[in-house]
SEGU-755377 format. One record per residue: residue in one letter; x, y, z of N, C-alpha, C, CB in turn. Coordinates in steps of 0.001 Angstrom, whole numbers. Glycine has a CB too. Example, Ala and Ser with C-alpha at 12.3 -4.5 7.8 and 13.67 -1.06 7.14 Angstrom:
aa; nc1; nc2; nc3; cac1; cac2; cac3; cc1; cc2; cc3; cbc1; cbc2; cbc3
a; 13190; -5690; 7800; 12300; -4500; 7800; 13200; -3300; 7800; 11308; -4473; 9046
s; 12850; -2250; 7080; 13670; -1060; 7140; 12900; 30; 7870; 14084; -598; 5725
//
This chain:
aa; nc1; nc2; nc3; cac1; cac2; cac3; cc1; cc2; cc3; cbc1; cbc2; cbc3
x; -18633; 9263; -5080; -18492; 9527; -3652; -18043; 8609; -3160; -19495; 9841; -2962
x; -18211; 7638; -3195; -16951; 6031; -2521; -15885; 6039; -2790; -17061; 4497; -2998
x; -15607; 6593; -3879; -14319; 6126; -4649; -13438; 7627; -3874; -14526; 6025; -6871
x; -14032; 8756; -3474; -13534; 10076; -2728; -13212; 9087; -1218; -15015; 11659; -2587
x; -14027; 8407; -535; -13891; 7811; 469; -13086; 6967; 735; -14649; 7479; 683
x; -12840; 6310; 19; -12062; 5378; -318; -10360; 5601; -367; -12610; 5039; -1508
x; -10424; 7015; -1152; -9081; 7664; -1347; -8413; 8270; 19; -9264; 8850; -2419
x; -9279; 8850; 1041; -8990; 9362; 2126; -8887; 8460; 3317; -9808; 10277; 2281
x; -9775; 7285; 3003; -9435; 5893; 4350; -8222; 5803; 4078; -10189; 4144; 4296
x; -7738; 5131; 2669; -6052; 4835; 2412; -5121; 5638; 2504; -5702; 4462; 1268
x; -5534; 7149; 2721; -4592; 8222; 2913; -4684; 7856; 4671; -5148; 10004; 2216
x; -5097; 7969; 5376; -6005; 7606; 6959; -4631; 6663; 7201; -8083; 6514; 6936
x; -4754; 5410; 5971; -3990; 4028; 6748; -2424; 4369; 6354; -4565; 2174; 5988
x; -2616; 5083; 5431; -770; 5540; 4799; -28; 6571; 6072; -842; 6885; 2839
x; -1000; 7353; 6916; -428; 8167; 7603; -310; 7315; 8823; -1086; 9450; 7674
x; -835; 5966; 9052; -915; 5594; 10578; 573; 4546; 10694; -2672; 4621; 11010
x; 916; 4522; 9179; 1966; 3635; 8955; 3519; 4254; 9564; 1956; 3370; 7318
x; 3874; 5498; 9546; 4923; 6033; 10621; 4901; 5760; 12202; 4868; 7463; 10536
x; 3757; 5801; 12562; 3448; 5328; 14236; 3827; 3430; 14589; 1313; 5653; 14549
x; 3818; 3019; 13334; 4399; 1473; 13388; 5517; 1629; 13086; 3857; 374; 12523
x; 6001; 1529; 11922; 7154; 1637; 11310; 8220; 2744; 11338; 6835; 1500; 10271
x; 9016; 2795; 11897; 10126; 3631; 12356; 10932; 4075; 10933; 11134; 2729; 13493
x; 10836; 3506; 10228; 11657; 4147; 8712; 10745; 4520; 7664; 12678; 3003; 7899
x; 9447; 4885; 8096; 8637; 5726; 7150; 8520; 6958; 7539; 7369; 5290; 6926
x; 8367; 7824; 7002; 7804; 9277; 6933; 6941; 9810; 6242; 8514; 10007; 6711
x; 5967; 10642; 6386; 5032; 11133; 5904; 4974; 12485; 6465; 3992; 10358; 6046
x; 5306; 13832; 5776; 5576; 15067; 6215; 4083; 15808; 6368; 6617; 15773; 5190
x; 2927; 15719; 5564; 1779; 16229; 5484; 580; 15309; 5202; 1901; 17149; 4618
x; -1008; 15484; 5475; -2084; 15128; 4756; -1996; 15005; 3450; -2961; 15848; 4958
x; -1576; 16240; 2917; -1359; 16156; 1406; -580; 15171; 843; -817; 17256; 939
x; 524; 15307; 1435; 1366; 14151; 1028; 830; 13033; 964; 2355; 13940; 1740
x; 432; 12536; 1924; -141; 11162; 2194; -998; 10849; 960; -1040; 11096; 3597
x; -1927; 11963; 494; -2881; 11742; -660; -2380; 11822; -1962; -3915; 12634; -632
x; -1347; 12214; -1951; -388; 12238; -3292; 253; 10711; -3268; 1002; 13591; -3203
x; 608; 10189; -2254; 1250; 9286; -2079; 613; 7887; -2289; 1705; 9516; -1008
x; -610; 7846; -1966; -1660; 6950; -2229; -1865; 6986; -3908; -3027; 7419; -1341
x; -2417; 8346; -4299; -2639; 8382; -5857; -1350; 7409; -6575; -2565; 10191; -6452
x; -260; 7856; -6197; 996; 7483; -6781; 1039; 5721; -6368; 2377; 8542; -6057
x; 650; 5236; -5611; 791; 3863; -4814; 46; 3172; -5884; 98; 3714; -3130
x; -1239; 3741; -5820; -2061; 3111; -6490; -1993; 3045; -8074; -3121; 3575; -6072
x; -1176; 3793; -9025; -1096; 4196; -9999; 378; 3156; -10329; -1180; 5808; -9980
x; 1293; 3000; -9452; 2072; 1566; -8944; 1911; 358; -9295; 1950; 1293; -7783
x; 481; 12; -8512; 230; -911; -8342; -651; -1543; -9738; -250; -802; -7108
x; -1366; -659; -10433; -2158; -571; -11296; -1361; -884; -12657; -2811; 677; -11153
x; 244; -516; -12775; 576; -518; -14187; 1941; -1215; -13853; 599; 1047; -15037
x; 2684; -931; -12662; 4195; -1723; -12783; 4006; -2970; -12109; 5554; -919; -12032
x; 3014; -3168; -10795; 3132; -4441; -10291; 2712; -5820; -11406; 2194; -4372; -8996
x; 1928; -5413; -11901; 1693; -6786; -12597; 2555; -7246; -13505; 554; -6842; -13255
x; 3435; -5923; -13971; 4292; -6342; -14792; 5839; -7140; -13967; 4524; -4996; -15682
x; 5759; -6796; -12715; 6845; -7444; -12204; 6419; -8558; -11591; 7592; -6695; -11379
x; 4995; -8854; -11408; 4392; -10504; -11241; 5112; -11323; -12580; 2292; -10597; -11401
x; 4383; -10685; -13717; 4620; -11910; -14345; 6274; -12174; -14763; 3659; -11914; -15621
x; 6915; -10970; -14580; 8367; -11188; -14934; 9089; -11828; -13890; 9066; -9933; -15250
x; 8502; -12075; -12687; 8956; -12763; -11694; 8391; -14118; -11142; 8957; -11949; -10844
x; 7173; -14374; -12243; 6307; -15428; -11977; 7122; -17063; -11556; 5380; -15481; -13378
x; 8502; -17434; -12152; 9132; -18645; -11822; 9417; -18368; -10589; 10258; -19085; -12604
x; 10143; -17094; -9565; 10692; -17091; -7969; 9169; -16942; -7344; 11965; -15554; -7451
x; 8243; -16338; -7697; 6723; -16347; -7071; 6074; -17740; -6889; 5703; -15524; -8043
x; 6339; -18935; -7861; 5947; -19905; -7585; 6685; -20799; -7273; 5357; -20164; -8217
x; 7876; -20719; -7198; 8952; -21332; -6630; 8978; -20828; -4798; 10371; -20813; -7624
x; 8568; -19623; -4628; 8478; -19314; -3024; 7064; -19570; -2754; 8904; -17693; -2526
x; 6314; -20118; -3369; 4850; -20319; -2846; 4196; -18786; -2837; 4841; -21070; -1168
x; 4450; -18085; -3433; 3828; -16408; -3135; 4446; -15711; -2585; 2724; -16139; -2405
x; 5315; -15981; -1492; 5918; -15130; -831; 6660; -14159; -1121; 6377; -15559; -273
x; 7151; -14469; -2421; 7944; -13002; -3217; 7414; -12041; -3703; 8651; -13160; -4303
x; 6044; -12291; -3218; 5000; -11196; -3637; 5277; -10000; -2586; 3295; -11791; -3538
x; 5358; -10403; -1176; 6124; -9479; -301; 7071; -8808; -581; 6541; -9924; 557
x; 7983; -9337; -1363; 9457; -8585; -1864; 9019; -7385; -2564; 10488; -9535; -2993
x; 8087; -7947; -3793; 7350; -7049; -4810; 6936; -5781; -4287; 6131; -7694; -5343
x; 6169; -5896; -3381; 5153; -4783; -2451; 6306; -4066; -1821; 3933; -5536; -1090
x; 7127; -4650; -1481; 8254; -3951; -472; 8866; -2695; -1415; 9685; -5212; 36
x; 9209; -3274; -2456; 10085; -2586; -3532; 9313; -1582; -4272; 10668; -3599; -4565
x; 8228; -1861; -4426; 7174; -837; -5005; 7039; 353; -4036; 5668; -1540; -5208
x; 6758; -45; -2934; 6592; 934; -1551; 7712; 2048; -1564; 6797; -14; -11
x; 8703; 1072; -1709; 10186; 2068; -1725; 10074; 2888; -2650; 11617; 1390; -2008
x; 9902; 2286; -3604; 10064; 2955; -5234; 9258; 4194; -4843; 9262; 1936; -6800
x; 7911; 4239; -4268; 6936; 5090; -4451; 7672; 6538; -3235; 5227; 4179; -4025
x; 8393; 5860; -2560; 9210; 6974; -1258; 10225; 7435; -1988; 9950; 6241; 315
x; 10785; 6873; -2795; 11839; 7587; -3399; 11553; 8501; -4694; 12810; 6603; -3721
x; 10124; 8495; -5128; 9900; 9673; -6036; 8870; 11012; -5769; 9439; 9038; -7229
x; 8558; 10695; -4227; 7684; 11679; -3860; 8363; 12229; -2821; 6341; 11267; -3543
x; 8370; 13741; -2743; 9248; 14605; -1798; 8381; 14347; -358; 9349; 16449; -2343
x; 7328; 14259; -82; 6610; 14043; 1404; 6653; 12811; 2086; 5198; 14265; 1358
x; 6984; 11559; 1259; 6659; 10580; 1790; 7777; 9535; 1360; 5300; 10325; 1487
x; 8803; 9395; 2555; 10155; 8868; 2927; 9908; 7435; 3353; 10878; 9732; 4114
x; 10644; 6404; 2564; 10921; 5289; 3271; 12618; 4944; 3474; 10151; 4177; 2516
x; 12489; 4916; 4495; 14400; 4452; 4543; 14797; 2863; 4452; 15202; 4936; 6281
x; 15039; 2454; 3472; 15234; 828; 3708; 14255; -23; 3380; 15446; 462; 5045
x; 15381; -1251; 2919; 14232; -2258; 2374; 13177; -2703; 3445; 14920; -3642; 1806
x; 13722; -2834; 4679; 12614; -3646; 5640; 11888; -2614; 6179; 13211; -4606; 6904
x; 12314; -1521; 6475; 11170; -508; 6139; 10066; -565; 5755; 11354; 139; 5466
x; 10762; -477; 4325; 9793; -846; 2855; 8671; -2202; 3344; 11116; -1560; 1232
x; 9270; -2910; 3264; 8868; -4672; 4173; 7694; -4274; 4944; 10276; -5447; 5571
x; 8130; -4072; 5880; 6895; -3731; 7235; 5945; -2739; 6951; 7546; -3118; 8684
x; 6423; -1451; 6319; 5339; -571; 6191; 4527; -1109; 4968; 5831; 932; 6023
x; 4752; -1876; 4002; 4119; -2308; 3026; 2831; -3098; 3616; 5054; -3077; 2187
x; 3008; -3832; 4696; 2244; -4831; 5153; 1397; -3932; 6156; 3091; -6106; 5764
x; 1956; -3295; 6607; 1077; -2524; 7791; -24; -1303; 6908; 2413; -1535; 9073
x; 630; -778; 5862; -173; -134; 4748; -1389; -1227; 4281; 914; 253; 3400
x; -884; -2349; 4048; -2105; -3582; 3524; -3032; -3477; 4470; -1651; -5296; 3455
x; -2667; -4019; 5678; -3877; -4241; 6474; -4347; -3158; 6820; -3762; -4977; 7564
x; -4303; -1910; 7264; -4965; -585; 7441; -6094; -284; 6703; -4130; 405; 7185
x; -5361; -341; 5193; -6355; -227; 4037; -7020; -1594; 4121; -5645; 79; 2498
x; -6885; -3073; 4384; -7864; -3601; 4513; -8830; -3570; 5535; -7581; -4427; 4349
x; -8310; -3363; 6319; -9398; -2989; 7322; -10172; -1859; 7425; -8961; -3002; 8385
x; -9967; -516; 6773; -10825; 458; 6672; -11639; 218; 5182; -10013; 1839; 6837
x; -11103; -508; 4540; -12212; -1056; 3406; -13113; -1994; 4000; -11545; -1839; 2121
x; -13057; -3043; 4881; -13934; -3548; 5500; -14943; -3124; 6209; -13525; -4063; 5982
x; -14720; -2060; 6439; -15375; -1007; 7539; -17157; -289; 6427; -13640; 771; 7946
x; -16222; 7; 5137; -17080; 267; 4176; -18321; -786; 3374; -16187; 690; 3350
x; -17795; -1875; 3502; -18600; -2940; 3114; -20103; -2982; 3815; -17799; -4190; 3428
x; -21034; -2620; 3543; -22412; -3075; 3605; -22624; -4252; 3977; -23023; -2987; 2551
x; -23199; -4514; 5187; -23911; -6495; 5349; -25093; -6286; 4472; -24670; -7256; 7367
x; -24997; -7484; 4006; -26443; -8132; 3048; -27318; -8236; 3832; -26437; -9593; 2321
x; -28782; -7854; 3577; -29470; -7856; 3959; -30403; -8990; 3690; -29609; -6929; 3868
x; -31009; -9915; 4795; -31905; -11112; 4105; -33507; -10683; 3941; -31834; -12583; 5144
x; -33550; -11306; 2698; -35012; -11171; 2417; -35700; -12180; 2864; -35340; -11043; 1101
x; -36881; -11895; 3107; -37741; -12809; 3781; -39275; -12677; 2463; -38049; -12137; 5759
//
């Protein structure tokens, strides 16, 4: 049940991105749901390979190159999906940052505060 809720909240987070970043377009809520699944698969499969291959550059830039990797993968997801479009690298850069922040914020809402045992 929690996985379904996280999926829906990530889709809502992705729907917020076009309101902040002008170069990102999402047609429908269903497109956002599919895009979230594709982004999850890309981040689980392709992103670790990119990070491993670009490790020297990532270390040289003190981790800032990870923003470039995230933007490229966000842009790639926009290219392979029909209802989700990203127009250019900078839209992908800012879109991936906004999506990550919104997704992180929604995930923080799902965390239950721990109760102190007396």
